[in-house]
PAZAPA-4460 file (N, C-alpha, C; in steps of 0.05 Angstrom, whole numbers, plus 32768, in hexadecimal, padded with zeros to 4 digits):
% residues 278
    n_x    n_y    n_z   ca_x   ca_y   ca_z    c_x    c_y    c_z   seq   type   mol
   89F6   8B74   8995   8A08   8B94   89A7   8A02   8B7E   89BF     1      M     A
   8A14   8B85   89D0   8A20   8B88   89F1   8A11   8B98   89FF     2      K     A
   8A09   8B92   8A14   8A0A   8BA3   8A2C   8A20   8BA6   8A3B     3      V     A
   8A2E   8BB6   8A3E   8A47   8BB5   8A50   8A48   8BCB   8A68     4      V     A
   8A54   8BBB   8A7E   8A48   8BC6   8A9E   8A2E   8BC6   8AA4     5      G     A
   8A23   8BAC   8A9C   89FF   8BAB   8AAD   8A08   8BAA   8AC0     6      S     A
   8A16   8B98   8AD3   8A1E   8B94   8AE7   8A2A   8BB0   8AF6     7      Q     A
   8A39   8BB6   8AED   8A43   8BD2   8B01   8A2D   8BE0   8B06     8      S     A
   8A14   8BEC   8AEB   8A09   8BF8   8AEC   89F1   8BF1   8AFE     9      G     A
   89ED   8BDA   8AFC   89DA   8BD8   8B17   89E5   8BD6   8B2F    10      G     A
   89FD   8BD5   8B39   8A09   8BDE   8B4F   8A03   8BF8   8B4F    11      S     A
   8A07   8C04   8B46   8A03   8C2A   8B4B   89DF   8C2D   8B4C    12      F     A
   89D9   8C20   8B3B   89B8   8C29   8B3F   89B1   8C1D   8B69    13      L     A
   89C6   8C05   8B6A   89BD   8C08   8B82   89C8   8C16   8B97    14      V     A
   89DC   8C1F   8B90   89F1   8C35   8BA1   89DA   8C44   8BA3    15      W     A
   89D2   8C5E   8B88   89C5   8C70   8B8A   89B1   8C6E   8B98    16      T     A
   8998   8C57   8B95   8983   8C58   8BA3   898F   8C59   8BD1    17      L     A
   89A3   8C4D   8BD0   89A6   8C43   8BE9   89B5   8C5F   8BF0    18      A     A
   89BC   8C71   8BE3   89C6   8C89   8BEB   89A7   8C97   8BEE    19      V     A
   8991   8C9F   8BDF   8980   8CA0   8BE3   896B   8CA3   8BFC    20      Q     A
   896F   8C88   8BF6   8961   8C7D   8C1A   8970   8C91   8C34    21      L     A
   898E   8C91   8C31   8999   8C96   8C45   8992   8CB1   8C47    22      V     A
   898D   8CBF   8C30   898D   8CD9   8C3B   8973   8CDF   8C3E    23      L     A
   895D   8CD2   8C32   8945   8CD9   8C42   8940   8CD2   8C5C    24      C     A
   894E   8CBC   8C65   894F   8CBE   8C88   895C   8CC4   8C93    25      G     A
   8970   8CDA   8C8B   897A   8CEC   8C9A   8975   8D07   8C94    26      S     A
   8962   8D0B   8C85   894A   8D22   8C89   8956   8D30   8C78    27      G     A
   8969   8D34   8C63   8974   8D44   8C55   895A   8D4D   8C40    28      V     A
   894C   8D36   8C37   8931   8D37   8C21   8918   8D4D   8C34    29      Y     A
   8919   8D4B   8C46   8902   8D52   8C55   88EC   8D6B   8C5C    30      T     A
   88DD   8D6C   8C4B   88C9   8D82   8C4E   88BA   8D8F   8C66    31      S     A
   88B3   8DA0   8C68   88A8   8DB5   8C75   888B   8DB6   8C75    32      D     A
   887E   8DA4   8C76   8866   8D98   8C71   8855   8DB7   8C79    33      S     A
   8853   8DC1   8C92   8849   8DCD   8CA0   8844   8DE9   8C94    34      T     A
   8858   8DE9   8C80   884C   8E06   8C6F   883E   8E04   8C58    35      K     A
   8832   8DE5   8C5E   8815   8DEF   8C46   87F7   8E08   8C5E    36      N     A
   8801   8DFE   8C77   87F4   8E0B   8C7D   87EE   8E30   8C7B    37      C     A
   87D7   8E3E   8C74   87E2   8E5B   8C6D   87DB   8E6C   8C80    38      K     A
   87E7   8E7B   8C92   87E4   8E8C   8C9E   87D5   8EAC   8C8D    39      L     A
   87C0   8EB1   8CA2   87B4   8ED2   8C99   87C5   8EE5   8C95    40      P     A
   87D8   8EE5   8CA5   87F4   8EFB   8CA8   8808   8EF1   8CAB    41      S     A
   8822   8EE5   8CA2   8839   8ED9   8CA2   8842   8EE1   8CBF    42      E     A
   884E   8ED2   8CCF   8857   8EDA   8CDB   8872   8EC2   8CEC    43      S     A
   8883   8EC8   8CF2   88A4   8EB1   8CF6   889C   8EA1   8D14    44      D     A
   8885   8EB8   8D2B   8880   8EA0   8D46   8873   8E8E   8D3A    45      S     A
   8857   8E93   8D28   883E   8E7C   8D21   884F   8E64   8D0D    46      E     A
   8866   8E67   8CFB   8877   8E63   8CE7   8882   8E4C   8D05    47      R     A
   8891   8E4C   8D1A   889F   8E41   8D2B   888A   8E2D   8D3B    48      K     A
   8874   8E37   8D41   8863   8E2E   8D55   8855   8E0C   8D40    49      V     A
   8855   8E1C   8D21   8848   8E07   8D11   885D   8DEC   8D0C    50      L     A
   887A   8DF7   8D10   8889   8DE4   8D05   8894   8DCB   8D1B    51      S     A
   8886   8DD3   8D31   8886   8DC5   8D4D   8879   8DAC   8D40    52      R     A
   8869   8DAD   8D30   884E   8D9B   8D2D   8857   8D8A   8D17    53      L     A
   886C   8D89   8D0A   8876   8D81   8CF3   8877   8D61   8CF7    54      E     A
   887E   8D52   8D15   8875   8D36   8D0D   885B   8D28   8D0F    55      P     A
   8848   8D42   8D13   8829   8D3C   8D0A   8818   8D45   8CEE    56      L     A
   882C   8D47   8CDC   8826   8D4B   8CBD   8820   8D32   8CB8    57      T     A
   8816   8D29   8CA5   8809   8D13   8C86   87FA   8D01   8CA0    58      H     A
   87E7   8D07   8CB3   87D7   8CF6   8CBF   87C4   8CFE   8CC6    59      K     A
   87B0   8CF1   8CC6   878D   8CF2   8CC0   8789   8CF2   8CE4    60      N     A
   877B   8CFC   8CF6   877C   8CF2   8D11   8759   8CFB   8D0E    61      F     A
   8749   8CE8   8D0F   8720   8CE0   8D11   8716   8CDA   8D2A    62      S     A
   870D   8CDF   8D33   86EF   8CDC   8D44   86D5   8CE2   8D40    63      V     A
   86D1   8CC7   8D4B   86AE   8CCA   8D3E   869E   8CCE   8D5D    64      M     A
   8688   8CDF   8D58   867F   8CE6   8D72   865E   8CDD   8D67    65      T     A
   8649   8CD6   8D80   862E   8CC7   8D73   8616   8CD2   8D8D    66      K     A
   85FF   8CD3   8D7E   85EB   8CDD   8D8D   85D8   8CCF   8D8E    67      T     A
   85BB   8CD6   8D96   85AE   8CC3   8D93   859A   8CCA   8D6C    68      E     A
   85A3   8CDF   8D6B   8599   8CDF   8D4F   85B1   8CDE   8D38    69      K     A
   85C5   8CEF   8D40   85DF   8CF2   8D2E   85FF   8CEB   8D39    70      E     A
   8604   8CDE   8D1E   8620   8CD5   8D21   8639   8CDF   8D10    71      S     A
   864E   8CEF   8D1E   865B   8CFB   8D0A   867F   8CED   8D0A    72      Y     A
   8687   8CF2   8CF5   86AA   8CFA   8CF5   86BC   8D0B   8CF4    73      T     A
   86C3   8D0E   8CFB   86D8   8D1F   8D02   86F5   8D18   8CFD    74      Y     A
   86FD   8D29   8CD9   871B   8D1F   8CD8   8728   8D3D   8CD8    75      V     A
   873F   8D2D   8CE1   8757   8D53   8CEA   876A   8D4F   8CE1    76      F     A
   877A   8D5A   8CD3   8797   8D52   8CBC   87B1   8D6E   8CC8    77      Q     A
   87BF   8D68   8CCB   87D3   8D81   8CCD   87E0   8D8A   8CB0    78      L     A
   87DA   8DAA   8CA8   87E1   8DB0   8C94   87DE   8DA0   8C74    79      C     A
   87CA   8D93   8C7B   87C2   8D7E   8C64   87A8   8D7A   8C5F    80      G     A
   879B   8D6B   8C4E   8789   8D67   8C4C   8776   8D4F   8C54    81      D     A
   875E   8D5E   8C6E   8757   8D49   8C82   8743   8D31   8C67    82      A     A
   8743   8D1F   8C68   8731   8D0A   8C59   8734   8D0D   8C41    83      A     A
   8741   8D1C   8C35   8748   8D20   8C1F   873C   8D31   8C0E    84      G     A
   872E   8D46   8C17   871A   8D66   8C20   8739   8D75   8C0E    85      V     A
   8736   8D80   8BFA   874C   8D96   8BF6   8749   8DAC   8C0A    86      P     A
   8759   8DB9   8C1A   875A   8DCB   8C28   8750   8DC5   8C42    87      G     A
   8749   8DB4   8C3F   873F   8DA9   8C5A   874B   8D9D   8C71    88      A     A
   874D   8DB1   8C88   8762   8DAC   8C9F   8757   8D9D   8CB4    89      G     A
   8731   8D9D   8CBD   8722   8D90   8CC8   8705   8D8E   8CB7    90      V     A
   86FB   8D76   8CAC   86EC   8D6E   8CAC   86CC   8D5B   8CBC    91      V     A
   86B7   8D62   8CBE   86A4   8D59   8CC0   8691   8D3F   8CB5    92      Q     A
   868B   8D27   8CBB   8681   8D18   8C9D   866A   8D08   8CB2    93      L     A
   8659   8D10   8CA2   8648   8D04   8CB4   862F   8CE6   8CA8    94      D     A
   8637   8CD8   8CB3   8630   8CB8   8CAF   8615   8CB3   8CA0    95      S     A
   85FF   8CC0   8C9E   85EB   8CC9   8C7F   85F5   8CCF   8C6B    96      K     A
   8609   8CDE   8C69   8614   8CF2   8C58   8630   8CED   8C52    97      Q     A
   863F   8CD7   8C52   8666   8CDC   8C55   866D   8CE7   8C45    98      E     A
   8658   8CE5   8C26   8661   8CF2   8C12   866B   8D0D   8C0A    99      S     A
   865A   8D19   8C23   8655   8D37   8C24   8662   8D3F   8C36   100      K     A
   867B   8D42   8C3D   868F   8D4B   8C56   868C   8D6C   8C57   101      P     A
   8683   8D7B   8C77   8685   8D8E   8C78   869D   8DA1   8C84   102      I     A
   86AB   8DAF   8C72   86C3   8DBF   8C77   86C2   8DC7   8C92   103      V     A
   86D1   8DBC   8CAC   86CD   8DCE   8CCB   86DE   8DE8   8CC4   104      I     A
   8701   8DDD   8CC0   870B   8DEF   8CBF   8721   8DED   8CA8   105      G     A
   8730   8E07   8C94   873E   8E09   8C85   8759   8E0A   8C8A   106      S     A
   8772   8DF7   8C83   878E   8E02   8C8D   8794   8E22   8C76   107      Y     A
   8789   8E22   8C70   878F   8E3A   8C58   878C   8E52   8C6D   108      N     A
   877B   8E4F   8C7F   8779   8E62   8C94   8778   8E54   8CA9   109      S     A
   8795   8E5A   8CBC   87A0   8E4A   8CC9   87A9   8E5D   8CE6   110      T     A
   87B1   8E57   8CF9   87B4   8E6D   8D0E   87C1   8E5C   8D21   111      Q     A
   87D4   8E62   8D2F   87EE   8E4A   8D3F   87F0   8E61   8D5E   112      A     A
   87E6   8E56   8D6A   87F2   8E5C   8D7C   8800   8E4A   8D9E   113      I     A
   8813   8E4E   8DA3   8822   8E3B   8DB3   882D   8E42   8DCE   114      G     A
   8832   8E36   8DDA   8837   8E35   8DFA   8850   8E1E   8DF9   115      G     A
   885B   8E22   8E16   8872   8E0F   8E1B   886B   8DF0   8E16   116      S     A
   8853   8DE3   8E1C   8846   8DC6   8E17   8830   8DC3   8E0E   117      D     A
   8827   8DDA   8DFA   8811   8DD9   8DEE   880C   8DE5   8DD5   118      W     A
   87FE   8DDF   8DB5   87F7   8DF5   8DB0   87E1   8DF6   8DA3   119      V     A
   87D7   8E05   8D99   87B8   8E12   8D91   87B3   8E18   8D7F   120      M     A
   87AC   8E06   8D6E   87AF   8E08   8D47   8786   8E08   8D4C   121      L     A
   8786   8E30   8D35   876B   8E28   8D26   876F   8E2F   8D0C   122      I     A
   8758   8E20   8CFF   874E   8E1F   8CEE   8733   8E2F   8CE3   123      Y     A
   8740   8E44   8CD7   8720   8E4E   8CC9   870F   8E4F   8CB3   124      R     A
   86F9   8E62   8CA6   86FB   8E5F   8C8F   86EE   8E45   8C85   125      N     A
   86DB   8E36   8C9C   86CA   8E0F   8C96   86B5   8E25   8C8B   126      G     A
   86A6   8E0E   8C88   8690   8E0F   8C74   8680   8E20   8C8C   127      D     A
   8665   8E31   8C7B   865A   8E46   8C8E   8644   8E35   8C97   128      P     A
   8636   8E37   8CB6   861A   8E31   8CBD   8605   8E29   8CB2   129      Y     A
   85F6   8E21   8CB1   85DC   8E20   8CA4   85C9   8E2E   8CB0   130      D     A
   85CA   8E2C   8CCF   85B3   8E3E   8CE1   85BF   8E4B   8CF7   131      A     A
   85DB   8E40   8CFC   85E1   8E44   8D12   85F5   8E5F   8D16   132      H     A
   85FC   8E6E   8D29   8612   8E81   8D2E   8612   8E9A   8D10   133      C     A
   85F7   8E9F   8D05   85F8   8EB8   8CF7   8600   8EA8   8CDA   134      S     A
   8605   8E90   8CD8   8611   8E82   8CC2   8623   8E8E   8CB0   135      K     A
   8638   8E8D   8CD1   864F   8E8F   8CCB   8661   8E82   8CBD   136      E     A
   8680   8E80   8CB9   868E   8E6D   8CAA   8699   8E5A   8CC5   137      K     A
   8699   8E3D   8CCB   86A3   8E2D   8CDC   86BA   8E35   8CDC   138      R     A
   86C0   8E27   8D00   86DE   8E2A   8D08   86ED   8E15   8D17   139      K     A
   86FC   8E09   8D13   8707   8DEF   8D1D   8720   8E04   8D33   140      A     A
   8728   8DF3   8D4E   8738   8DF3   8D5D   873D   8DE0   8D6F   141      I     A
   8760   8DDA   8D68   8766   8DBE   8D6F   877E   8DC6   8D81   142      V     A
   8779   8DBC   8D95   8790   8DBB   8DB2   879E   8DA8   8DB3   143      M     A
   87BB   8DAB   8DB0   87C9   8D98   8DA9   87D9   8DA4   8DC8   144      I     A
   87DE   8D8C   8DD8   87E7   8D8C   8DF4   87FC   8D79   8DF0   145      S     A
   8813   8D78   8E0A   882B   8D67   8E11   881E   8D4C   8E1A   146      C     A
   8832   8D3C   8E08   8829   8D19   8E1E   884B   8D0C   8E0A   147      D     A
   8856   8D0C   8E1D   886C   8D04   8E1E   886D   8CE2   8E0E   148      R     A
   885A   8CDA   8E1D   8853   8CBC   8E1E   884C   8CB2   8E02   149      N     A
   883A   8CB7   8DEE   8834   8CBB   8DD7   8834   8CCB   8DBC   150      M     A
   883D   8CC4   8DA8   8847   8CE0   8D8D   8834   8CE9   8D8D   151      D     A
   881C   8CDD   8D8D   8806   8CE9   8D7C   87EA   8CE5   8D8B   152      A     A
   87D4   8CE7   8D9D   87C0   8CD3   8DAF   87A9   8CD8   8D9B   153      G     A
   8796   8CCC   8DA1   8779   8CD0   8D97   876F   8CEA   8D89   154      P     A
   8762   8CF4   8D81   874F   8D0E   8D76   8737   8D06   8D8F   155      L     A
   8733   8D21   8D98   871F   8D29   8DAA   870B   8D3A   8DA2   156      E     A
   86F0   8D3C   8DA5   86DA   8D4E   8DA8   86DC   8D5E   8DBF   157      V     A
   86D9   8D70   8DC3   86D8   8D84   8DDF   86C2   8D86   8DDE   158      V     A
   86B8   8D97   8DC6   869C   8DAB   8DC3   8697   8DBB   8DA6   159      L     A
   8682   8DBB   8DA2   8673   8DCB   8D8E   866C   8DE0   8D9D   160      E     A
   8672   8DFB   8D9B   8662   8E0F   8DA7   8657   8E28   8D8B   161      D     A
   8644   8E1F   8D87   8635   8E25   8D6F   861A   8E37   8D7B   162      R     A
   8617   8E3E   8D9A   85FA   8E46   8DA3   8601   8E62   8DA8   163      D     A
   8609   8E6F   8D9C   8610   8E94   8D9B   860D   8E97   8D7B   164      R     A
   860B   8EB2   8D75   860E   8EC2   8D5E   8622   8EC4   8D56   165      E     A
   863C   8EC4   8D68   865A   8EC5   8D49   866A   8EB3   8D5B   166      Q     A
   868C   8EB4   8D52   8697   8EAB   8D5F   8692   8E8A   8D68   167      D     A
   8684   8E7F   8D54   867F   8E5D   8D60   8690   8E49   8D57   168      C     A
   869F   8E3C   8D5A   86BC   8E2E   8D5A   86B4   8E11   8D69   169      F     A
   86C6   8DFD   8D5C   86C5   8DD8   8D61   86DC   8DE1   8D75   170      Y     A
   86DE   8DC7   8D8C   86FC   8DC9   8D99   86FB   8DAB   8D9D   171      L     A
   8722   8D9F   8D91   8726   8D95   8D91   873A   8D8D   8DA3   172      F     A
   8744   8D77   8DB1   8756   8D6F   8DBE   876C   8D53   8DB0   173      E     A
   8789   8D5C   8DB3   879B   8D4B   8DA8   87B2   8D49   8DBD   174      L     A
   87B8   8D29   8DC4   87D3   8D29   8DD0   87EA   8D28   8DC5   175      D     A
   8805   8D30   8DC8   8814   8D26   8DBB   882C   8D35   8DC2   176      S     A
   8846   8D1B   8DB7   8862   8D29   8DCB   8873   8D3B   8DBE   177      S     A
   8862   8D4B   8D9B   8869   8D5C   8D8B   8873   8D75   8D92   178      A     A
   885B   8D7D   8DAB   885E   8D99   8DB6   886A   8D96   8DCF   179      V     A
   8877   8D84   8DED   888A   8D81   8DF2   889F   8D95   8DFB   180      C     A
   88A5   8D98   8E04   88C3   8DA7   8E05   88D3   8D93   8E14   181      P     A
   88E9   8D9E   8E0C   8902   8D91   8E03   8907   8D8E   8E21   182      L     A
   891A   8D7A   8E31   8923   8D77   8E45   893E   8D7B   8E49   183      I     A
   8947   8D8D   8E5C   8961   8D97   8E5B   896F   8D8C   8E63   184      Q     A
   8986   8D7A   8E64   899A   8D6D   8E6E   89A2   8D82   8E8B   185      S     A
   89A0   8D74   8EA1   89A8   8D80   8EC1   89C1   8D7A   8EBF   186      Q     A
   89D3   8D6E   8EB1   89F9   8D71   8EB7   8A06   8D87   8EAC   187      L     A
   8A15   8D96   8EB4   8A1C   8DA6   8EAD   8A3A   8DA0   8EA2   188      S     A
   8A48   8DB5   8E92   8A5D   8DAC   8E80   8A75   8D9C   8E9B   189      T     A
   8A7E   8DAA   8EA8   8A8B   8DA4   8EBE   8A81   8D84   8EC2   190      G     A
   8A67   8D81   8ECD   8A64   8D5F   8ED2   8A6B   8D54   8EBC   191      S     A
   8A61   8D55   8EAC   8A6A   8D45   8E91   8A80   8D3E   8E94   192      I     A
   8A9F   8D56   8E94   8AAE   8D50   8E96   8ABD   8D43   8EA5   193      I     A
   8AB4   8D3F   8EBC   8ABC   8D3A   8ECA   8AB6   8D10   8ECF   194      L     A
   8A9A   8D19   8EC5   8A8A   8CEC   8EC8   8A9B   8CEA   8EB2   195      I     A
   8AAA   8CED   8E9D   8ABD   8CEE   8E86   8AD5   8CE0   8E93   196      I     A
   8AE1   8CF5   8EA6   8B00   8CF4   8EAE   8B00   8CD4   8EC3   197      A     A
   8AE7   8CD1   8ED3   8AE2   8CC3   8EE5   8AE5   8CA1   8ED0   198      I     A
   8ACD   8C9F   8EC4   8ACE   8C7F   8EAC   8AEC   8C7E   8EA2   199      C     A
   8AF7   8C96   8E98   8B15   8C92   8E90   8B28   8C85   8E9F   200      L     A
   8B24   8C93   8EB9   8B29   8C87   8ECF   8B34   8C72   8ECE   201      L     A
   8B18   8C64   8ED1   8B0B   8C54   8EE0   8B16   8C37   8EC3   202      A     A
   8B12   8C41   8EA4   8B1C   8C2C   8E95   8B3B   8C32   8E9D   203      V     A
   8B52   8C3E   8EA2   8B64   8C44   8EA8   8B6E   8C24   8EB7   204      Y     A
   8B60   8C2C   8ED1   8B69   8C17   8EE7   8B5C   8C07   8EE3   205      L     A
   8B46   8BF8   8EE0   8B44   8BE3   8EDD   8B52   8BD6   8EC2   206      I     A
   8B53   8BE0   8EA9   8B62   8BD0   8E9A   8B82   8BCB   8E98   207      G     A
   8B90   8BE0   8EA4   8BA7   8BE4   8EB2   8BAA   8BCE   8EC0   208      G     A
   8B9F   8BCC   8ED6   8BA5   8BB0   8EEA   8BA0   8B96   8ED7   209      F     A
   8B89   8B92   8ECB   8B82   8B73   8EC1   8B9F   8B73   8EB0   210      L     A
   8BAC   8B8D   8EA2   8BBB   8B86   8E8C   8BD6   8B74   8EA3   211      Y     A
   8BE5   8B86   8EB4   8BFC   8B84   8EC8   8BEF   8B63   8ED5   212      Q     A
   8BD2   8B63   8ED8   8BD7   8B46   8EE4   8BD1   8B28   8ED4   213      R     A
   8BC3   8B32   8EC4   8BC5   8B14   8EAD   8BD9   8B13   8E99   214      L     A
   8BDF   8B34   8E8B   8BE9   8B2E   8E7B   8C18   8B2C   8E8B   215      I     A
   8C17   8B3E   8E98   8C33   8B44   8E9F   8C38   8B2C   8EB4   216      V     A
   8C1D   8B27   8EC5   8C27   8B18   8ED9   8C2D   8B28   8EF4   217      G     A
   8C20   8B3D   8EF6   8C37   8B4F   8F06   8C28   8B50   8F24   218      A     A
   8C2E   8B4F   8F3A   8C2E   8B46   8F54   8C29   8B6B   8F69   219      K     A
   8C1E   8B55   8F7F   8C12   8B7B   8F96   8C10   8B92   8F84   220      G     A
   8C1D   8BA3   8F8F   8C15   8BC3   8F81   8C28   8BB9   8F65   221      M     A
   8C3D   8BAB   8F62   8C3F   8BB7   8F42   8C28   8BA9   8F2B   222      E     A
   8C12   8BA5   8F37   8C00   8BA0   8F26   8BEF   8BBD   8F22   223      Q     A
   8BEF   8BCB   8F29   8BE8   8BEC   8F2D   8BF7   8BF8   8F0D   224      F     A
   8BE2   8C05   8EFD   8BEE   8C05   8EE4   8C04   8C20   8EE1   225      P     A
   8C19   8C14   8ED8   8C2D   8C2C   8ED2   8C36   8C3D   8EEE   226      N     A
   8C3E   8C20   8F04   8C3F   8C2A   8F1E   8C60   8C33   8F1B   227      Y     A
   8C76   8C27   8F1D   8C8A   8C3F   8F15   8C86   8C61   8F06   228      A     A
   8C7D   8C5C   8EFA   8C72   8C77   8EF0   8C5E   8C8D   8F0C   229      F     A
   8C4F   8C81   8F1C   8C3B   8C87   8F20   8C4C   8C88   8F47   230      W     A
   8C5E   8C82   8F52   8C67   8C82   8F63   8C81   8C9E   8F5F   231      V     A
   8C98   8C98   8F4F   8C97   8CB6   8F4B   8C93   8CCB   8F42   232      E     A
   8C7B   8CC8   8F3F   8C69   8CE4   8F35   8C64   8CEB   8F54   233      F     A
   8C54   8CD3   8F5F   8C56   8CDF   8F80   8C6D   8CE5   8F8D   234      G     A
   8C82   8CD7   8F8C   8C9B   8CEA   8F95   8CA0   8D0C   8F8C   235      N     A
   8CA0   8D08   8F76   8CA4   8D26   8F6B   8C8F   8D39   8F73   236      L     A
   8C72   8D35   8F74   8C5D   8D3F   8F7D   8C66   8D46   8F9A   237      T     A
   8C72   8D36   8FA9   8C79   8D40   8FC6   8C8D   8D52   8FCF   238      A     A
   8CA3   8D50   8FBA   8CB5   8D62   8FBA   8CAB   8D82   8FB5   239      D     A
   8C9B   8D78   8FA3   8C97   8D96   8F9A   8C7F   8DA7   8FAF   240      G     A
   8C6F   8D97   8FB5   8C61   8D99   8FD3   8C74   8DA4   8FEE   241      C     A
   8C8F   8D96   8FF2   8CA2   8DA0   9004   8CAA   8DB9   8FFF   242      D     A
   8CAB   8DC3   8FE8   8CC0   8DD6   8FD3   8CB2   8DEE   8FD9   243      F     A
   8C94   8DEC   8FD1   8C82   8E0A   8FD8   8C7D   8E0B   8FEB   244      V     A
   8C70   8DFA   8FFD   8C5B   8DEC   9018   8C6B   8DF8   9031   245      C     A
   8C82   8DF1   9030   8C96   8DF4   9046   8C9A   8E0D   9055   246      R     A
   8C9A   8E0D   9068   8CA6   8E2D   9071   8CC5   8E37   907B   247      S     A
   8CD2   8E22   907A   8CEA   8E29   9081   8CF6   8E39   9072   248      R     A
   8D0E   8E44   907D   8D1C   8E5A   9061   8D2C   8E42   9059   249      N     A
   8D32   8E48   9041   8D46   8E30   902B   8D5D   8E3C   902E   250      R     A
   8D5F   8E56   902B   8D7D   8E65   902F   8D8A   8E5F   9048   251      D     A
   8D7A   8E65   905B   8D92   8E5C   9076   8D9C   8E44   907B   252      E     A
   8DB3   8E3D   907C   8DC6   8E25   9081   8DB3   8E1F   90A0   253      A     A
   8DBA   8E05   9099   8DAC   8DF0   90A5   8DC4   8DF3   90C9   254      P     A
   8DB2   8DF5   90E1   8DC4   8E00   90FB   8DC9   8DE7   9105   255      A     A
   8DE5   8DE2   9106   8DEF   8DCB   911A   8DF6   8DD8   9141   256      Y     A
   8DEF   8DC7   914D   8DFF   8DC5   9166   8E18   8DCA   916B   257      R     A
   8E1C   8DDA   916C   8E41   8DDA   9177   8E4D   8DB2   918A   258      G     A
   8E60   8DB1   9184   8E6E   8DA0   9197   8E7D   8DB1   91B4   259      V     A
   8E75   8DA9   91C8   8E88   8DB1   91DF   8EA2   8DB5   91E4   260      V     A
   8EB4   8DC1   91E7   8EC8   8DBF   91DF   8ED6   8DB8   9206   261      A     A
   8ED9   8D99   9206   8EDE   8D99   9226   8EFD   8D89   9222   262      E     A
   8F0E   8D90   9237   8F25   8D87   9234   8F30   8D70   923B   263      P     A
   8F38   8D5F   9220   8F3B   8D3C   9226   8F4F   8D38   9236   264      L     A
   8F46   8D26   9245   8F58   8D24   9262   8F6E   8D06   925C   265      E     A
   8F87   8D0F   9257   8F9C   8D03   924F   8F97   8CE0   9261   266      E     A
   8F95   8CD2   9251   8F91   8CB4   925D   8FB5   8CAD   9264   267      E     A
   8FB7   8CA6   927F   8FCA   8C96   9287   8FD9   8C86   926E   268      P     A
   8FF2   8C85   9265   8FFF   8C7C   9253   9008   8C5E   925B   269      E     A
   8FF5   8C52   9251   8FFA   8C34   925F   9018   8C24   924E   270      E     A
   9024   8C1C   9264   9040   8C0E   9256   9047   8BED   9264   271      R     A
   903F   8BE2   924C   9045   8BD0   9250   905D   8BBD   9251   272      D     A
   9077   8BD0   9257   9091   8BC5   925F   9094   8BA6   9279   273      D     A
   907C   8BAB   928D   9080   8B96   929A   9071   8B75   9288   274      H     A
   906C   8B7F   9272   9060   8B6A   9267   9073   8B53   925C   275      L     A
   908D   8B69   9253   90A9   8B58   9244   90B0   8B44   9255   276      L     A
   90C1   8B34   924E   90CB   8B1C   9257   90E2   8B30   926C   277      P     A
   90EE   8B25   927A   9105   8B31   928D   911B   8B22   927D   278      M     A
***
């Protein structure tokens, strides 16, 4: 039994893979991973804020803090499982008990507040405290600020505020260009059109000059591209300007100075009879 068209089948498979790669690269198959974050009350404004953070998804950001007696590692992921813990947006790993992570905040209870160049992300419903803050559930606040020089900076721990009866929280900072506002162009439409026109004119003049000089062999003013046309155009423009802008009345016949009629003196008739031979 023969396999017919195996070479064409292989080519078809290669083209199919190439098309899929192009589609993935162009964003046809992109997915909004920020939808994994669950809002207590669905809001279009909060969804819009979360969509600004799409470049930060699928990434774990970690930071380590050390004291004389304790050492912790905090891991943050945007709308994803931090350190592989299901539902956890921020986790705390104790260097002594890494196998038992503490959930600081869950992305299943997310709140997003955004400004012009910053986003404050709040994860609630973490593991409850053992003895602090009336044993309420932990809460993580991640402050993401604009920094155009980096895609995503290192995660930093600002503080853990647990010396109160309630509303305790962990505060983190992260710099990223994802929350920076777009820089609007300072050029108006007219300026752009003018720049394009000047560039086209420069190309026309330089290209035409080189063509006339090197190909045609023109000299002097003849090197100017379409010299005869522009001379005629200038003459017609001058005639039109003269016709429109001159103040002289064109219906009036031109005045001529009359010639003074003076009687002509008759010159005496010269006779040349004396020149004839006698």
